[in-house]
N, C-alpha and C positions, 0 to 999 in steps of 0.2 A: 567489440573486440573479436578478432578472427580466431577461430579454433586452430589449435596446433595439430600437426600430423599425429602426435601421440594421443591427443584427445579424440580425434576422429577415429583412429585405430581402436582405442579403448571403447568408444561408443559402439562401434561395429561388433566388437567381441562381446560386450554386454548384451547387445541385441541377439546375437547368436546363442548366448547362454540362456537368455530368456526363452528363446524358441525351443531349446533343448529341455527346459523345465516343462514346457508345453501347457496347453489349455487345461489339462487335467490337474496339473500342479497348481496353477493360478486359481482355478475354480475351487479346489480343495481349500486353498488359503482363504478365499472369500467367504466360505460357508462354515469354516471350522475355527471357532474362537480360540481353542487351545493351540492350534497350529499358528494362528496369527500372533498369539502371545509369544510362542517360541521364536518366530521370525523376528519379532521386536527385540527379544532378548539377544538373539544372535547379532542383530544390527547394532545394538549398543556395544556388544563385545568387540565386533569388528571395528567399529569407530574408535573405541578405546585402544585397541591394538595398533591401529594405524596412526592415530594422533599422538599417542604417548610413546610408541615404539619405533617410529620412523622419523629420523632427523630430517627436518625441513619439510615435513608433511604439509605445513600451512602454506607452502609456496607452490604446491602442485595441485592441479585440478583433481577433485575427489574421484572422478571417473577413471583417471589414470591409475591412481593408487588402488582403487577397488578392483579394476581389471587385472592388475598385476597380482594382487592378493588372490583373486579367484583362480587365475592361471596357475599360481603356485599350489593351491589346494588340489586342483585337478591333476597337475603333474605328479604330485605326491601320491595321489590316489588313482593313478593311471590304470591299475589292474583291478580296481574295485568297481562293482556294479553299484549304482546309486539310484534312488528314486527321489521325487520331490519331498517325500516325508521322512527320508533318512536324515541322519545328522548332517551329512554333506549337502544333501538337497536343500535342507532348511537354511544352511549357511549360505549356499549359493543364491537362494531366493532373497535373503537379507542383503547380499551384495548387490543384486540387481535393483532392489528397491532403493537402497542408499544411492546408487549411481544415478538412478532416475531423479531422485529428490535433490541431490547436490550438483550433479553434472560437473561443470568445469569450476564451480566454486570450491575453495578448499574446505576440507572437513574441519570441524571445530571441536574443541574439548568441552565447550559449553553444553551441558546436558539439556538445557532448555532450548537450545538451537537444533537439537535432533528432531527432524520432522517425524510426524506420525506416519508409520510405515503401512498401516492398513486402512 
């Protein structure tokens, strides 16, 4: 199946966001169990928001929904400074991890289908 323009654009945006989080953010996630747990909780919350709150979410690739949600968060917080360990940074890390795990497959409401994020 060929990727759509939206999927490619969303993947590019997620990659840029991952770069903004930076090696320090991803390294902190790898060695800090509490941060990893927080990212997992944010991932579950984001999945629930998108699956239960967006009509037709099951027909759109997860990467597209997640990129749109992440852009909305950053637009809303445009004047705020954030770090990978702030609420916004943790939420954005969860978005990146979900996007990498699901990519073009739709998100699912099945809690058992949620991939391990760490």
